[in-house]
TITI-29830 format. One record per residue (C-alpha): residue in three letters; x, y, z; residue number from 1. Coordinates in steps of 0.5 Angstrom, whole numbers, plus 2048, in hexadecimal, padded with zeros to 3 digits. Layout:
> resn c1 c2 c3 resi
> ala X Y Z NUM
...
***
This chain:
> resn c1 c2 c3 resi
> met 800 800 800 1
> phe 805 805 802 2
> ser 809 804 7FC 3
> ser 803 806 7F8 4
> phe 804 80D 7FA 5
> arg 80B 80D 7F9 6
> val 80A 811 7F2 7
> leu 806 816 7F6 8
> arg 80B 818 7FB 9
> glu 810 818 7F6 10
> gln 80D 81D 7F2 11
> trp 80A 821 7F7 12
> ile 812 822 7FA 13
> arg 814 824 7F2 14
> ala 80E 828 7F1 15
> lys 810 82C 7F8 16
> tyr 818 82C 7F7 17
> glu 819 82B 7F0 18
> arg 813 82E 7EC 19
> glu 812 833 7F2 20
> glu 80A 833 7F0 21
> phe 809 835 7F7 22
> val 80C 83C 7F7 23
> ala 807 841 7F9 24
> thr 809 845 7F3 25
> gln 808 840 7EE 26
> val 801 83F 7EB 27
> cys 7FF 838 7EA 28
> gln 7FC 838 7E3 29
> his 7FC 830 7E2 30
> pro 7F6 82D 7DF 31
> cys 7F6 828 7E4 32
> ser 7F4 82D 7E9 33
> ala 7ED 82E 7E6 34
> gly 7EC 827 7E5 35
> ser 7ED 827 7DE 36
> arg 7F3 823 7DA 37
> glu 7F4 820 7D4 38
> gly 7FA 81B 7D2 39
> phe 7FC 814 7D1 40
> leu 7FD 80E 7D6 41
> trp 7FE 807 7D5 42
> lys 7F8 803 7D6 43
> arg 7F7 7FB 7D7 44
> gly 7F3 7F8 7D2 45
> arg 7EC 7F6 7D4 46
> glu 7ED 7EF 7D2 47
> ser 7F5 7EE 7D1 48
> arg 7FA 7F0 7D6 49
> gln 7FE 7F5 7D1 50
> phe 7FE 7FC 7D3 51
> gln 7FC 801 7CD 52
> lys 7FD 808 7CC 53
> arg 7F6 80C 7CD 54
> arg 7F5 813 7CD 55
> phe 7F1 815 7D3 56
> val 7ED 81C 7D3 57
> leu 7EA 81E 7DA 58
> ser 7E5 824 7DB 59
> ala 7E2 826 7E1 60
> gly 7DE 82B 7DD 61
> glu 7DB 826 7D9 62
> gly 7DB 821 7DF 63
> val 7DE 81B 7DB 64
> met 7E4 818 7DA 65
> lys 7E5 814 7D3 66
> tyr 7EB 810 7D0 67
> tyr 7EC 80E 7C9 68
> ser 7EF 80A 7C4 69
> lys 7ED 80D 7BE 70
> ser 7E6 80E 7C0 71
> pro 7E3 80F 7C7 72
> lys 7E4 808 7CB 73
> ala 7E0 80B 7D1 74
> ile 7DD 811 7D4 75
> ile 7DD 811 7DB 76
> ser 7D9 815 7E0 77
> ile 7DD 818 7E5 78
> glu 7D8 817 7EA 79
> thr 7DA 810 7EC 80
> leu 7E2 811 7E9 81
> asn 7E7 80F 7EE 82
> ala 7EF 80E 7EE 83
> met 7F4 80A 7F2 84
> phe 7FB 809 7F1 85
> gln 7FC 801 7F0 86
> thr 804 800 7EF 87
> glu 804 7F9 7F2 88
> lys 7FE 7F7 7EE 89
> ile 7FF 7FA 7E7 90
> lys 807 7F8 7E8 91
> his 809 7FF 7E6 92
> ala 80C 805 7EB 93
> his 807 80A 7E8 94
> gly 801 805 7E7 95
> leu 7FA 808 7E9 96
> gln 7F3 805 7E9 97
> ile 7ED 809 7E7 98
> thr 7E6 806 7E8 99
> tyr 7DF 808 7E7 100
> his 7D8 805 7E7 101
> thr 7D5 803 7E0 102
> asp 7CE 7FE 7E0 103
> gly 7CF 7FD 7E7 104
> gln 7D6 7FA 7E7 105
> thr 7DD 7FD 7E9 106
> arg 7E1 7FE 7E3 107
> asn 7E8 7FE 7E4 108
> leu 7EE 802 7DF 109
> phe 7F5 800 7E1 110
> val 7FA 806 7DE 111
> tyr 801 808 7DF 112
> his 805 80E 7DC 113
> glu 80D 80D 7DC 114
> ser 80D 814 7DF 115
> gly 80C 814 7E7 116
> lys 80A 81C 7E6 117
> glu 805 81A 7E1 118
> ile 801 815 7E4 119
> val 801 819 7EB 120
> asp 7FE 81F 7E7 121
> trp 7F9 81A 7E4 122
> phe 7F7 818 7EB 123
> asn 7F6 81F 7ED 124
> ala 7F2 821 7E7 125
> ile 7ED 81B 7E9 126
> arg 7ED 81E 7F0 127
> ala 7EC 825 7EE 128
> ala 7E6 823 7E9 129
> arg 7E3 81F 7EF 130
> tyr 7E4 825 7F3 131
> his 7E0 829 7EE 132
> tyr 7DB 824 7ED 133
> leu 7D9 823 7F5 134
> arg 7DA 82B 7F6 135
> thr 7D4 82C 7F1 136
> thr 7D0 826 7F2 137
> phe 7D1 823 7F9 138
> pro 7D6 828 7FE 139
> ala 7D5 824 804 140
> leu 7D8 81E 800 141
> ile 7DF 822 7FE 142
> pro 7E3 81D 803 143
> arg 7E1 817 7FE 144
> ile 7E5 81A 7F9 145
> thr 7E9 814 7F7 146
> arg 7EA 80E 7FC 147
> asn 7EF 807 7FC 148
> tyr 7EC 800 7FD 149
> ile 7ED 7FF 805 150
> lys 7EF 7F8 803 151
> glu 7F0 7F3 7FD 152
> gly 7F3 7EC 7FC 153
> tyr 7F1 7E5 7FA 154
> met 7EC 7E1 7FE 155
> glu 7E8 7DB 7FB 156
> lys 7E0 7DB 7FB 157
> thr 7DB 7D6 7FA 158
> gly 7D4 7D7 7F7 159
> pro 7CD 7D9 7F9 160
> lys 7CB 7D1 7FB 161
> gln 7D2 7D1 7FF 162
> lys 7D3 7CA 7FB 163
> glu 7D7 7CD 7F5 164
> ala 7DE 7CC 7F5 165
> phe 7E2 7D2 7F8 166
> lys 7E6 7D6 7F3 167
> val 7EB 7DB 7F4 168
> arg 7E9 7E2 7F3 169
> trp 7EC 7E9 7F3 170
> phe 7E8 7EE 7F8 171
> ser 7E8 7F5 7F9 172
> leu 7E5 7F8 7FF 173
> asp 7E2 7FF 7FE 174
> ser 7E0 802 805 175
> gln 7DD 809 802 176
> glu 7D8 805 7FD 177
> arg 7D8 7FF 803 178
> ile 7D9 7FA 7FD 179
> leu 7DD 7F4 7FD 180
> ile 7DF 7F3 7F6 181
> tyr 7E2 7EC 7F3 182
> phe 7E6 7EB 7EC 183
> lys 7E8 7E5 7E9 184
> asn 7EF 7E8 7E8 185
> pro 7F2 7EF 7EC 186
> leu 7F3 7F2 7E5 187
> asp 7EC 7F0 7E2 188
> ala 7E8 7F6 7DF 189
> phe 7E1 7F4 7E2 190
> glu 7DF 7F1 7E9 191
> gln 7DC 7EA 7E9 192
> gly 7D7 7EC 7EF 193
> arg 7D7 7F0 7F5 194
> val 7D4 7F0 7FC 195
> phe 7D1 7F6 7FF 196
> ile 7D3 7F7 807 197
> gly 7CD 7FA 80B 198
> arg 7CC 7FB 812 199
> met 7CB 7F6 818 200
> asp 7C5 7F8 81A 201
> glu 7C2 7F7 812 202
> gly 7C4 7F0 813 203
> tyr 7CC 7F0 810 204
> glu 7D1 7EC 814 205
> val 7D8 7EA 813 206
> arg 7DA 7E3 816 207
> ala 7E0 7DF 817 208
> gly 7E0 7D8 814 209
> phe 7DB 7D4 810 210
> pro 7D3 7D3 810 211
> gln 7D1 7CD 813 212
> gly 7D1 7C7 80D 213
> val 7D6 7CB 809 214
> gln 7DB 7C5 806 215
> val 7E2 7C8 806 216
> lys 7E8 7C3 803 217
> lys 7ED 7C8 805 218
> arg 7EF 7CA 80D 219
> lys 7EF 7D1 80C 220
> pro 7EB 7D7 810 221
> gly 7E5 7D9 80D 222
> ile 7E0 7E0 80D 223
> thr 7D9 7E0 80D 224
> val 7D6 7E7 80B 225
> val 7CE 7E6 80D 226
> thr 7C9 7EB 809 227
> pro 7C2 7EB 809 228
> thr 7C1 7E7 803 229
> arg 7C7 7E2 803 230
> glu 7CE 7E0 807 231
> phe 7D4 7E1 803 232
> val 7D9 7DC 804 233
> phe 7E1 7DD 803 234
> met 7E7 7D9 805 235
> cys 7EE 7DD 807 236
> glu 7F5 7DA 806 237
> thr 7F7 7DC 80D 238
> asp 7F4 7DE 814 239
> arg 7F8 7E5 813 240
> glu 7F4 7E6 80D 241
> gln 7EE 7E4 810 242
> arg 7EE 7E8 816 243
> glu 7F0 7EE 811 244
> trp 7EA 7ED 80D 245
> ile 7E6 7EC 813 246
> asp 7E8 7F3 816 247
> ala 7E7 7F7 80F 248
> leu 7E0 7F4 80E 249
> asn 7DE 7F6 815 250
> gly 7E1 7FD 814 251
> val 7DC 7FE 80E 252
> leu 7D7 7FB 812 253
> ala 7D8 800 818 254
> gln 7D8 806 813 255
> pro 7D1 80A 813 256
> leu 7CD 809 80C 257
> thr 7CE 810 808 258
> gly 7CA 812 803 259
***
């Protein structure tokens, strides 16, 4: 997690001491300050593992971000746009994960740039665009400009009948949206499914272990997430992972619901 912020810290130091961007007499005219930016980023293909150069256009005024090959490939509303540094996952020092909602799903864009300054400018531009959107639409939600997942990692899950074979999936816990999202692979473009985490007084609960009757061939620790409609059953690799996931999920359970 901390190495993901290394490029941000490095570029802050360079901005202050090398480029002197914080000098009081200097007026910042960078496009990112207004939440608008245009340029090229290396984007991972939706179906392939190859990164290809794509042109991105961010406009706070229009409330959208677009990216192109030759024609626009996507027009993304700033309303659900989010960005987080993901150096380990993307395996690049300047890696950025951009997420947004489409057709009820989370869509991932994995991008990087050779320049640390450029990727930090893009991150700041997205934050500025989100700030502009929230300031004019939902001022009370300004603290929710961008966010990181509070926990990510592999677990195994079974199906709704609790008799299906356990399958390894990559999980991301979004505390702001109160959802546990899962993917077949960490760099998948679309989620496979999600679990909403409500409040305990609404019938939501996180338990250590497996429900009675669940057959488990491997001796591994389990987690059961209870919702009003069904129980979701997961298996962790170690006791430590089980504790970390339970603590993270209980942290979301304890949060008050926000509009």
